[in-house]
C-alpha positions as CSV (number, residue, x, y, z in Angstrom):
1,X,-16.5,12.3,-1.0
2,X,-13.8,9.8,0.2
3,X,-11.2,8.3,-2.0
4,X,-10.1,4.8,-1.7
5,X,-6.5,3.8,-2.9
6,X,-6.1,0.5,-4.2
7,X,-2.1,-0.4,-4.3
8,X,-0.8,-3.6,-6.0
9,X,2.8,-4.9,-5.4
10,X,4.3,-8.0,-7.1
11,X,6.3,-9.7,-4.4
12,X,9.6,-11.0,-5.3
13,X,10.1,-14.9,-5.1
14,X,10.1,-16.2,-1.6
15,X,9.6,-13.0,-0.1
16,X,5.9,-13.4,1.1
17,X,6.4,-14.1,4.9
18,X,9.1,-11.7,5.1
19,X,7.1,-9.0,3.5
20,X,3.8,-9.8,5.5
21,X,5.7,-9.8,8.9
22,X,7.4,-6.6,8.2
23,X,4.3,-5.1,7.0
24,X,2.6,-6.1,10.2
25,X,5.2,-5.2,12.7
26,X,6.6,-1.9,11.3
27,X,4.9,-0.6,7.9
28,X,1.4,-0.6,8.8
29,X,1.8,0.8,12.4
30,X,3.9,3.6,11.0
31,X,1.7,4.7,8.5
32,X,-1.3,4.5,10.8
33,X,0.4,6.8,13.2
34,X,1.1,9.4,10.3
35,X,-2.6,9.4,9.6
36,X,-3.2,6.7,6.9
37,X,-6.3,4.8,7.2
38,X,-5.6,1.1,5.8
39,X,-9.0,-0.7,5.3
40,X,-7.7,-3.9,4.3
41,X,-4.7,-6.1,3.1
42,X,-4.9,-9.0,0.5
43,X,-2.5,-11.6,-1.1
44,X,-3.5,-13.2,-4.4
45,X,-1.7,-15.5,-7.0
46,X,-1.7,-14.7,-10.5
47,X,-2.0,-16.9,-13.7
48,X,2.0,-17.0,-13.7
49,X,2.0,-18.0,-9.9
50,X,3.5,-14.6,-8.9
51,X,2.1,-13.4,-5.5
52,X,0.9,-10.0,-5.0
53,X,0.2,-7.9,-2.0
54,X,-2.9,-5.7,-2.4
55,X,-4.2,-3.0,0.0
56,X,-7.0,-0.5,0.4
57,X,-6.2,2.9,2.0
58,X,-9.0,5.8,2.4
59,X,-8.8,9.3,2.5
60,X,-11.2,12.2,2.9
61,X,-10.3,13.8,-0.3
62,X,-7.4,14.5,-2.6
63,X,-6.2,17.2,-0.2
64,X,-6.2,14.8,2.8
65,X,-4.3,12.3,0.7
66,X,-1.6,14.7,-0.2
67,X,-1.2,15.9,3.6
68,X,-1.1,12.3,4.8
69,X,1.6,11.5,2.0
70,X,3.7,14.5,2.9
71,X,3.6,13.3,6.7
72,X,4.3,9.8,6.0
73,X,6.9,9.8,2.8
74,X,9.5,11.9,4.7
75,X,13.4,11.9,4.2
76,X,13.6,9.1,6.8
77,X,11.2,6.9,4.6
78,X,13.2,7.7,1.6
79,X,16.3,6.9,3.0
80,X,15.5,3.9,5.2
81,X,12.3,2.3,4.4
82,X,12.2,2.7,0.5
83,X,15.4,0.7,-0.4
84,X,14.1,-2.1,1.8
85,X,10.7,-2.3,0.2
86,X,12.2,-2.9,-3.1
87,X,14.4,-5.6,-1.7
88,X,11.1,-7.5,-1.5
89,X,8.6,-6.3,-4.2
90,X,9.4,-5.7,-7.8
91,X,9.4,-1.7,-8.2
92,X,8.1,-1.6,-11.7
93,X,5.0,-3.7,-10.8
94,X,3.5,-1.0,-8.3
95,X,0.0,0.1,-9.3
96,X,-1.9,2.6,-7.5
97,X,-5.6,3.3,-8.5
98,X,-7.7,5.6,-7.1
99,X,-11.5,4.4,-6.4
100,X,-14.6,6.6,-6.2
101,X,-17.8,4.9,-4.8
102,X,-20.6,4.7,-7.3
103,X,-24.4,4.4,-6.2
104,X,-25.8,1.7,-8.0
105,X,-29.7,1.6,-8.1
106,X,-31.2,-1.9,-8.0
């Protein structure tokens, strides 16, 4: 059964356009090249007018998820990309939720 990962990041003030541009130009193509399946990306504004970036990623199962993580988040990522990420998003705001499909009978 596939796993869908819902990730939410609170953007720092005035970082929306820079974040979205970087995600589109660099982050998403890099992660996809490493085997990440990105289903969709979203932006929403919460009740305090903070902007959040939300995205959905899909994996075949937990073993696949761990394999893709190992391929993606290497030393280069930790050294070069991770510091830049936290220039644009609030590190403590990161939320990752694993979603499992539910069959609902109507």
